[in-house]
C-alpha positions as CSV (number, residue, x, y, z in Angstrom):
1,M,24.8,13.6,-24.2
2,N,23.3,10.1,-24.3
3,S,26.6,8.9,-23.0
4,I,26.5,10.8,-19.8
5,K,26.2,8.4,-16.6
6,Q,22.5,8.9,-15.6
7,D,21.9,5.4,-14.0
8,F,23.6,4.2,-10.9
9,T,23.9,0.8,-9.2
10,I,23.6,0.7,-5.5
11,R,27.4,0.1,-5.3
12,D,27.9,3.5,-7.1
13,L,25.7,5.1,-4.5
14,E,27.9,3.6,-1.8
15,N,31.1,4.8,-3.3
16,I,29.7,8.4,-3.9
17,S,27.9,8.9,-0.6
18,G,30.1,6.9,1.7
19,I,27.2,5.1,3.1
20,K,27.1,1.2,2.9
21,A,24.9,-0.4,0.5
22,H,23.2,-2.4,3.4
23,T,22.2,0.9,5.1
24,I,21.0,2.4,1.8
25,R,18.8,-0.8,1.4
26,I,17.4,-0.4,4.9
27,W,16.6,3.3,4.3
28,E,15.0,2.3,1.1
29,K,12.8,-0.5,2.4
30,R,12.0,0.8,5.9
31,Y,11.5,4.5,5.3
32,N,11.0,4.5,1.5
33,L,13.6,7.2,1.2
34,L,14.7,6.1,-2.4
35,E,12.7,4.6,-5.2
36,P,15.0,2.7,-7.5
37,K,13.8,1.8,-11.0
38,R,14.0,-1.6,-12.8
39,T,15.4,-2.6,-16.2
40,E,13.5,-5.0,-18.4
41,T,15.5,-7.7,-16.9
42,N,14.4,-6.6,-13.4
43,I,17.8,-5.1,-12.4
44,R,17.6,-2.2,-9.9
45,Y,19.3,1.1,-10.8
46,Y,19.1,4.6,-9.4
47,T,18.6,7.9,-11.1
48,T,20.6,11.2,-10.7
49,E,17.6,12.4,-8.6
50,N,18.0,9.4,-6.4
51,L,21.8,10.3,-6.1
52,T,21.0,13.9,-5.3
53,K,18.5,13.1,-2.7
54,L,20.8,10.6,-1.0
55,L,23.6,13.0,-0.7
56,N,21.2,15.5,1.0
57,I,19.9,12.8,3.3
58,V,23.5,11.9,4.3
59,L,24.2,15.7,5.0
60,L,21.1,16.0,7.1
61,N,21.9,12.7,9.0
62,K,25.4,13.7,9.7
63,N,24.1,16.9,11.4
64,G,21.7,15.5,13.8
65,F,18.5,14.7,11.7
66,K,17.2,11.2,12.5
67,I,16.3,9.1,9.5
68,S,12.9,8.6,10.8
69,K,12.4,12.4,10.8
70,I,13.9,12.8,7.3
71,A,11.5,10.3,6.0
72,E,8.7,12.5,7.0
73,M,10.1,15.3,4.7
74,S,9.2,15.9,1.1
75,Y,11.9,15.9,-1.5
76,D,11.7,19.7,-1.6
77,D,11.9,20.0,2.2
78,I,15.1,17.7,2.3
79,T,16.7,19.8,-0.4
80,L,15.7,23.1,1.2
81,R,16.9,22.0,4.8
82,S,20.2,20.6,3.4
83,R,20.8,24.1,1.7
84,E,20.0,26.0,4.9
85,L,22.2,23.7,6.8
86,A,25.0,24.2,4.4
87,F,24.8,28.0,4.6
88,N,24.7,28.0,8.4
89,S,27.1,25.2,9.5
90,G,28.0,22.2,7.4
91,I,29.1,24.2,4.2
92,N,32.1,22.1,3.5
93,D,30.2,18.7,3.2
94,E,27.3,20.2,1.5
95,A,29.5,21.9,-1.1
96,I,31.5,18.5,-1.7
97,N,28.1,16.8,-2.2
98,S,26.9,19.6,-4.6
99,F,30.1,19.4,-6.5
100,K,29.6,15.6,-7.0
101,V,26.1,16.2,-8.4
102,S,27.6,19.0,-10.6
103,M,30.1,16.4,-11.8
104,F,27.8,13.6,-12.5
105,Q,25.2,15.8,-14.3
106,F,27.9,17.9,-16.2
107,D,26.3,21.0,-14.8
108,K,28.5,24.0,-14.4
109,I,25.6,26.0,-13.1
110,I,25.5,23.9,-9.9
111,F,29.3,24.2,-9.7
112,N,29.3,27.9,-9.9
113,N,26.3,28.5,-7.5
114,T,28.0,26.3,-5.0
115,Y,31.4,28.0,-5.5
116,N,29.7,31.5,-5.1
117,T,28.0,30.3,-2.0
118,L,31.2,29.3,-0.4
119,L,32.7,32.7,-1.3
120,H,30.2,34.3,1.2
121,K,32.1,32.5,4.1
122,K,35.5,31.6,2.8
123,T,38.4,33.0,1.0
124,F,39.7,31.4,-2.1
125,R,42.6,29.7,-0.3
126,E,40.1,28.3,2.3
127,I,37.9,26.9,-0.3
128,F,40.9,25.2,-2.1
129,K,42.2,23.7,1.3
130,D,38.8,22.8,3.0
131,V,36.7,21.9,0.0
132,F,38.6,21.4,-3.2
133,I,41.3,19.2,-1.8
134,P,38.8,16.7,0.1
135,F,36.8,16.7,-2.9
136,L,39.6,15.8,-5.3
137,E,40.7,13.1,-2.8
138,Q,37.3,11.5,-3.1
139,I,37.4,11.7,-6.9
140,G,40.5,9.6,-6.7
141,L,38.8,7.0,-4.7
142,L,35.8,7.1,-7.2
143,W,38.4,6.5,-10.0
144,Q,39.7,3.5,-8.1
145,T,36.2,1.9,-7.9
146,E,35.4,2.8,-11.6
147,T,32.4,4.8,-10.5
148,L,33.1,7.7,-12.8
149,L,34.2,8.2,-16.3
150,P,37.2,10.2,-17.5
151,A,34.8,12.8,-18.8
152,H,33.5,13.4,-15.3
153,E,37.0,14.1,-14.0
154,H,38.1,16.3,-17.0
155,F,34.8,18.4,-16.5
156,I,35.3,19.1,-12.8
157,S,39.0,19.5,-13.0
158,N,38.7,22.1,-15.8
159,L,36.2,24.1,-13.8
160,I,38.4,24.1,-10.7
161,A,41.4,25.0,-12.9
162,Q,39.4,28.0,-14.2
163,K,38.8,29.3,-10.7
164,I,42.5,29.0,-9.8
165,Q,43.4,30.9,-12.9
166,T,41.0,33.5,-12.4
167,N,42.2,34.0,-8.9
168,T,45.8,34.1,-9.9
169,E,45.0,36.6,-12.6
170,K,43.7,39.1,-9.9
171,L,47.3,38.9,-8.2
172,Q,49.3,39.7,-11.2
173,Y,50.1,43.2,-10.3
174,N,51.1,42.3,-6.8
175,I,54.4,41.0,-7.6
176,T,57.1,42.3,-5.4
177,D,60.0,40.0,-5.5
178,T,61.6,40.0,-8.8
179,F,65.1,38.7,-7.9
180,K,64.1,35.1,-8.4
181,T,61.8,33.7,-11.1
182,Y,59.9,30.5,-10.5
183,V,59.3,28.4,-13.7
184,L,56.6,25.8,-13.2
185,F,56.1,22.8,-15.6
186,L,55.0,19.2,-15.8
187,P,57.0,16.3,-17.4
188,E,56.3,15.0,-20.7
189,N,52.8,13.1,-20.9
190,E,52.1,14.4,-17.4
191,I,48.5,16.1,-17.5
192,H,47.5,16.3,-13.9
193,E,48.1,20.0,-13.3
194,L,45.6,21.2,-10.7
195,G,48.2,21.0,-7.8
196,L,50.8,22.9,-9.9
197,L,48.3,25.6,-10.9
198,Y,47.5,26.2,-7.2
199,L,51.2,26.3,-6.4
200,N,51.5,29.0,-8.9
201,Y,48.7,31.0,-7.4
202,E,50.4,30.7,-4.1
203,L,53.8,32.0,-5.3
204,V,52.1,34.9,-7.0
205,L,50.2,35.6,-3.9
206,R,53.5,35.8,-1.9
207,G,54.7,38.3,-4.5
208,F,57.0,36.0,-6.5
209,N,57.5,36.2,-10.2
210,T,56.3,33.0,-12.1
211,I,56.4,31.6,-15.6
212,Y,53.9,28.8,-15.9
213,L,54.7,26.4,-18.8
214,G,52.0,23.8,-18.0
215,Q,51.6,20.1,-19.2
216,S,54.0,17.8,-20.8
217,L,57.3,19.8,-21.3
218,P,60.4,18.2,-22.5
219,L,63.5,18.9,-20.4
220,N,65.4,20.4,-23.1
221,N,62.9,23.4,-23.2
222,L,64.4,24.5,-19.9
223,N,67.8,25.5,-21.7
224,Y,66.5,28.9,-22.6
225,F,66.2,29.7,-18.9
226,L,69.6,28.4,-17.9
227,N,71.4,31.3,-19.7
228,S,69.2,33.9,-17.8
229,E,70.9,36.5,-15.7
230,R,68.0,36.3,-13.3
231,Q,68.1,33.5,-10.7
232,V,65.7,30.7,-11.7
233,C,63.9,28.1,-9.6
234,F,62.3,25.2,-11.8
235,I,59.4,23.4,-10.1
236,S,57.9,20.3,-11.5
237,S,55.1,18.2,-10.1
238,L,55.3,14.3,-10.7
239,T,52.0,12.4,-10.2
240,I,51.8,9.8,-12.9
241,Q,55.0,10.6,-15.1
242,P,57.7,9.6,-15.5
243,Y,56.8,5.9,-14.9
244,D,58.8,3.9,-12.4
245,D,61.0,2.3,-14.9
246,K,61.8,5.8,-16.3
247,I,62.0,8.0,-13.2
248,V,65.8,7.3,-12.2
249,D,67.0,8.2,-15.7
250,Y,64.8,11.3,-15.7
251,F,66.4,12.6,-12.6
252,H,70.0,11.6,-13.9
253,E,69.1,13.8,-16.8
254,I,67.9,16.7,-14.4
255,N,71.2,16.2,-12.5
256,E,73.1,16.9,-15.6
257,V,71.2,19.9,-16.5
258,M,71.5,21.5,-13.0
259,E,75.2,20.7,-12.9
260,G,77.3,23.8,-12.2
261,T,74.4,26.2,-12.6
262,K,73.3,28.9,-10.0
263,N,69.6,27.9,-10.3
264,E,67.4,25.6,-8.3
265,F,65.2,22.5,-9.1
266,I,62.4,21.5,-7.1
267,A,60.5,18.2,-7.6
268,V,57.2,17.6,-5.8
269,G,54.7,14.8,-5.7
270,R,54.4,11.2,-4.9
271,K,56.8,10.0,-7.6
272,V,59.8,11.6,-5.8
273,E,59.8,8.8,-3.3
274,K,61.3,6.6,-6.0
275,V,64.5,8.7,-6.3
276,K,65.2,9.9,-2.7
277,H,68.0,7.3,-2.6
278,L,69.9,9.1,-5.4
279,R,72.8,11.4,-4.9
280,L,71.6,14.6,-6.4
281,N,73.2,17.9,-6.8
282,P,72.7,20.2,-3.7
283,N,70.5,22.6,-5.9
284,I,67.8,19.9,-6.4
285,S,65.3,19.5,-3.7
286,L,62.5,16.9,-3.3
287,F,59.2,17.3,-1.5
288,D,56.4,14.8,-1.0
289,S,53.6,17.2,-1.1
290,M,52.5,20.7,-2.2
291,S,51.9,21.5,1.5
292,D,55.4,20.5,2.5
293,L,56.9,22.7,-0.3
294,L,54.7,25.7,0.7
295,K,55.9,25.6,4.3
296,D,59.5,25.7,3.1
297,L,59.1,28.6,0.7
């Protein structure tokens, strides 16, 4: 566990909290809200406790607490007030902050406690839409600024995936529409499956029969379903793969597979923008986002 990120620069704090480094320094010097440590070479760094405290301060400040008043509170008071505020009003922001802390500390207890608190006020669908999606968008930004490690993203993504799968499992006996089967998969070498997992949940919630094949599936594996008497709709999410120099060839192959069949193929994700100029079979549909696809189903 020594490789876990426990020390943060002020730039890290800025990226994670959304508060400018200049403002953090003012809060630190004028109000003594944070106490950075120093390396042997006198370089300042911040601990996980500093990060947690800053996230709670940001929540309080955004909800009407003046920095001067927050500065008068103890660490425990700040924590307690932020939790009370989360339960009563600012639950989304506090939950996102808590998930960040969980991610950086690799702490699934914080994750599960935060998730269970959300369930007191929200359905799973609301949690995913109001909290998980904004949180995942922020993770994307943290990736760009190299603030987190791949291990951080894998840890939190797997916890979210577990919640999606658990809620999907609860719906398995609600399937009412067996005329069409939705087969969901990701292209070869594509591993970003949270969006597809959630789409599977939404389809099952609507009573549809689904077969979830998951990550990195070669197209020739679909041949089994093409000979089925049941109508099949394939859905694939394209986030990273195929790469731009391979995407056109990939869709030419899809076009050949779907030629003359009664089945459908739906591709969703940011990569579809690269092939909208192609003349594809009418049974192939392209959607920029999962939300756009869900509106059409």
